[in-house]
N, C-alpha and C positions, 0 to 999 in steps of 0.2 A: 184678601181672600186667598185661601190656599189653592194649589193646583187641583187637588181633588174636588174642592167645592166649585171651582170655576168649571171643571169638566162636567160635574153633575148638573150645574146650572145651565151650561151650554147644551147638554143632552136634553134636559127638560124643555128648554126653549125650542130646540129642533123638533122634538116629538110633538109639542103643542102646535107648531107651525105645520107639520106634516099631517096631523090627525084629521083636520077637516076634509082634506082631499081623500085620504084613505077611508075615512068613515063613510063618505058618499059611495064608495065602491062596494063595501061589504057591510051588511047589517047582520049583527050577530048578538044574540042574547043567550047566555048560558047560566042557569042556576047551578049551584055547587053540585047538585045531583046529576045535572046534565053533563057537566065536565067529568065527573067521576064515572059516567057511563060510557065515555068515549073509549075506543080501543087503546090498549097499551101498545106503544111502538118500541121498536128496538132502540136501546140507548145509542144515540148517534151524536152528530155534531151538536155542540153546545151542552151536552150532558156529561156528567162525571163518569158514567159507565160503571159505577159501583153497583155490585150485585144487590138485588132486592129492591132497588129504586124503580118505581113505576113512572114511566114518562108518557104523557099524552100530548098530542098536538091540539091546541085550542084554536090556533089560527096560523096560517102560513106554514113555512117549512124552513127550519134553521139551516138546512144545507144549501138553500137557494138564496139569491138576492131578493131582498124585500123584507117587510115587517113580519115578525112571527111572535107567537106567545106559546110557551109550553107550560105544562103543569108537571111538577115532579112530586110524587108521594114518597117520602123518605121514611123507612121503617124506624121503629124505636132503636135507640142506642147505636146509631150509625154515624161514622165519621167519614167526612170527605176531605181528602188531603188538599193542600194548597195547590191551586191551579189558576190559569188565566184563560181569557177568551180574546179573540181579535176584535170583537165588536163590543160597543157599549151596551150594557144591559141594565134593566131596572126590574125590581121584583117586589111582590107583596106576599106576605104570609097569609094563606087562606085558612089553614087549620093547624092546630097543635102549637108547639113552641120550637122555634128555629134559633140556633146559636150560630152567629155569623161573625167572622173576623177578617181583617185585611193583613196580608203579610206573606212572605215566601215560605213560611213554616207554620204548620197548624199548631196553635197554642190555645188550648181551651181558656186559659186565663186572659187571653187577649181578645176573646170574642165578646159580643154583646148579645144578650138574650132578647129575642124579638117575638112577642106574642102575636096572636091573630090580629090582622089589620096593620101590622108594621110594614114599613117600606124601606128599601135599601137599594143601592146601586152597585154595579159591578163594572167599573170603568175598564175600557179596553186595555189589555196588557197588564192590568193591575192584579197581582196574585191575591187570592182570597181562599177561605176555607170555611167549612160549616160542620155542624154536628147536631144530632137530636138526642134528647133524653128519653125517658120511658114512654112519652106520649107520641113520639114521631111528629112529622110535620108534612103539610102540603104547601108548596110554594108555586106561585105563578110568575114566570120569568119572561120578559119581553125584550126584544132587540131587533136589529135590522141585519139580516144575514147577508152573506153566509157567515156562520159562526163555526167555532171549533173549540176544543178544550186541550190545553197543554199543561200537564202537571209539572210543578217546579222540581228541580233536582233535590234529592234527599240528602 
């Protein structure tokens, strides 16, 4: 098993073990329309800070210790340069088409096209990049904060 797969498997097991205790503390149900109606927050910890991206807090706060989930709505034809985060994260594509890749340099040819319902991980300290086509995308990202974002050197 590769390091990336072991890390992803470990993250999944840790999340599954933590979920029952966390789920007992907070009951939350959001339809897509509910999530889209939440206020847009300033791009902060755990976001790329790229102009035009709408960030919403679905649960918790990525600047603080503890579980969080954010929603990012990325406009059409937007590129997010290679960057990393200090926390392990996982994500689901909620709307549109998301092109996602791993590596210290954004390379569209090295990305994978992820339609609605797709799942991926962002292992801690592992550079990754993303972009949207003409339809844009909405992605739900979960992690355990505090989070940050560090762009790789160009």
